[in-house]
N, C-alpha and C positions, 0 to 999 in steps of 0.2 A: 506491500499499498504506500509506505515510504516511496520507494522507488518511482509509484507510477506520479505522485506529487510531484516528486523533482522533475521528471519529465516533463510535466506539466507545467508548470512552471519556466522550463528552459526554453520549453516550445514557446512561449509569450514575451520571453524576454526579448525586447529589441536586437535590433542587428550591431553588433559593435560599434564602437565609433570610429569613423571614418571608411565606411563601407559604401552605406548609401552618396556623400559625398564624392568617392572614386568612382560610381557607377555614372554620376549624371554628368561629370565632367566626361565619361566617355561617349556618355549618348550623347550628348549637346553638338557636339562636331561631327558627327552621324548624321542625326535632324538634318540640320545644316546643307552637308553633303546632299542628301536627302532632296531639298530644295531646289539648289542651283544644279541637280543633275540634268535638268534637261533642259538650257540653256545652255549648259557645259558640252550637253553631245550635240548640241544646235553647232555651236560656237565652233566645233574639234572638224563637223563635217561642211561647213559652209566655209568656214574660215583657217585653218589651220593644212587642214589636207588639201584644200584648192593650192596654197601657197606651197607648200611641199610637193606639188604635182607640176605646177610652176617650174619650180625650180629644176626639177627633174628634167622638165619638155625642155628650159633651155639650154639643154645640154645635146639637142635631137635636132636632127633637121625633121620635124614631123607637117605633115602636110594633108589636106582636106581629106586625102583617100584615105587616110590611116596608115599608110607607109612613114616609117621611121628608121631610122637607123642615127647610133652615137656619134656625136663631134667633139665631145668634148667641151673645149674653151673658144672652138671657132668662131661660133654667135657673137663672142663677146669680141675677140679678135675684129670681127666685121662691124660690131658694133662701136668700135672708138675708132675705123676710120670710113664710118658713115654720115656724110654732113646732112641729112635728112636728122639724126639724131641728133646735133649738135645744136641743130637751127631749131628743132622743138623744145631743149632745153632750156636755149636762151627765151625764146617765148614763153612758157611756163613760168620762169623765173622771173620776165620783166611782167607778165600778169600778177604772179605772187605777189609780187611790191605794189604792185597797184591797188589789185581787190583788199588785201587784208589789212591794211590801216585802212583806207574807205569804206569797209564792214563792221571794223571794228568803232570807227568814229561816229558812224550811224546808229548804231547798236547804242552803243553807250550811251549817245545824246537821247535818245528814244527811249530808253529805258529810264535815265532822268527824267525826262519830261512824262513820262508816264507815273512815275511815282509822286513829283509833286502835284500830279491831275488829283480832284478827290470827285468832280462832278462826273458823272458816266465813265469811270475809267474802265468798265472790262466793254463797253462799247469802241472806245478806243484801242485798246488793244487788241478786239477783233479785229477794226481796219487794218492797223499794221500788221498784225502775226499773217493779213488772208493773202498777199502775195506766198508767203513758205507753204502753200498747202496748193498752190496756183500749178500746174502742167508746165515743166519747160520748155517744152514745143510751143504750147497756147503763150506762154511769156515770151518767147525767143519771135514767136510770127507778130506779136503785137509788135514790141521794139526794131523791132523788123520795118517796119511802118513807121512807127516814129523818127529811124533813121533817116528813111529814104528820100531821096531831093524834094520831092514831093508830097512829104510826110510834116509832123505837126512840129519839130522844130526845125528844119525850113522854113515852114510857110510863115513862124513866128521872126525867123532871121530876115524872112522877105518883105515884112513888114517894117522892120528895122533899116531897110539897106543894107542888107550887112552881106548877100549872096546865098548861096547855096553851099552846101558842106558837105562832104563824100564821106560821111563816117565810116561808111562802108567798105568804100572803093580804097583809103589813104592809109597806105603801113603805119605810118604813127600813129594813127587818130584809131584803127581798127581792135586795140588790144584796150585800152583805157573806156572807147565805148564797149566790150562786152564786160570789163568788170561792172561796169555801172548796170547793169543787165543783172549779171550775177549778184551784186549788191541787192538792188531792190527785191530781188526774186529770194536772197535767203538770210537776208537781218532780222527776219522775224525771231524766229529759232535762238540765237545768239541774245536777243533783247530779251526774251523770256528769262534766262539764264541769268543776265546781268537783274534784270529786276527782283528775280529771287535774292540774286545777291543782297541786292541795294535794302529788301525788306527785311535781312536777317541782322541789317546792321542795328542794334540798338540805341534808340531813339536818344535815350540818356545820353549818350557821349555824345552827340549833336548839339542838343541843348550843352551840356556843359560849355562846349567849344563856343557857342553864343554867347554866354551869359560872362566867357571871357575876352568876350569883344572879338573876336573871330566873323571875319565876313563871309561872304556865301561861296568865293573860293579858296578862301583861307579851310572851310568846314571840307570842301572837297580834297583837296588836297591835301589836308594833313588828317583830318579822318576819313570820309567816304572811302579814296583812292586806295589807303593801306589794307582797311577791310575789306577790300573788294579786289584784293590780287588774286585769290584762289579763283575765283571766278571769272576772272580776265584771262589768266593763265587757263583754263580749261578751254573757254571760249577761243583765245588767240591758236590754240596748238587745236581744235578741229576744223576753226577756218581755213589753217594753214592746209593742214591735210585736203581738205574742199578743193581750194586753191589749185592742189596739182593734179587732184583728178576731173575737174574741170572737162566737160565732155557733149554737154545735151546742148548748150546755148548754143559753142562754135557747129556742131555739126547742122544746125536748125540755119543760123543768120549766116556763115561763114564759109563753110566746109574746110576751115583750115587757110581761106586766103583773106586778101587779096596779096598773089606772090608767096606763100606761107606765111604770111607775117602773123596770120593764128594758128598755124602746125604745131599742137601740143605736144608732150610726149602721150597724153590718152590718147590723141586723134590718130598719131602716130602709131599707138598699138593696134587702134581697130583698124589703120588700113592696111596693116601689116598681116594682120590675122584675118579681115572680111574681105579687102579685095584682093590681095597676094594670094593670100589663103599659107602663108607663110608660118604657121602656129610655135613652131619652135623657135625662130628668131623674134614674133613679137611676146612670146613668155619672156625674152633674152629683155628687151627693153621694160617689159613690167617687174623683173628681179630688180635692175639699176633703178627703176624711178622707185621700188621700194624699198631701196636702199638709202636713196636719197630724202623721202618723206621721213623714215626712220632715223636718219643723221640729223635734220632739220629740229625733230620733235626734240630727241635728246640735248640739242644744244639751247633750243628755247626752254628748256627743262632744266638746266645748267644755270641760264641766266637770268631767266623770268620768275621758273616755280621753283628753287633751292627754299624760298623762304616756306613754302607753303608745303614742305615736307617735314 
């Protein structure tokens, strides 16, 4: 009878100290992994595996018929001596140098204005975000008409006796014109990111700076801008990547012209792969573009985002 009593009391005894927290520590990572597993599988299928496949394809002469043979670094040697590659790289860098500062300025200015608006803020936010959800093809067709000799801009210039300007026909104007179109189309997303960053800044900080006598510019430079730096860094990275990947606007509006002035890297990859059917060589262009974007992102992280990590 005494043995039964001791057994019953032992069964009712709580687990030893430290056992339950250890099980919980083991269970929490597994639970988190199960939640992210579907997205992880999709990321592997649609991101990692295609990238590895493109890296392997860049070492072959794969063509439209599926025939291929291993050529090693021959595609990379060909690329180094390809004038089309260097002209496309130059066009891409020039476009990026124009587009990124422009879209950053427009997105930040719009976010600051929306943050200051109290009446009908949701309506204005929807109006400014509307271009982002517009089709690139539709936007390109609209802006192509705007830039035409008999389009909206030249119509206004004609009223001012300034004469028509060939935005799409002049090599020195086509990239800035395309950057304006892409900025109009894509600034809405970055604007929302920056607006969320502005909302996260405690109002007490700005009030304290105002009490200390800081003006609007001083509050922006000394309080808002430093606290907004993580959001600015994120927007800078995604917009830089987007500028290196520009294709839709160029395909619809210029086709790489005039005189290949808007012939960017992505357009060159498209042409090599789907016009000349040189998939192996197109993959080589893609891997070089991947390396350039990765290098630029790391440089930005080093000099812009180092205080945010």
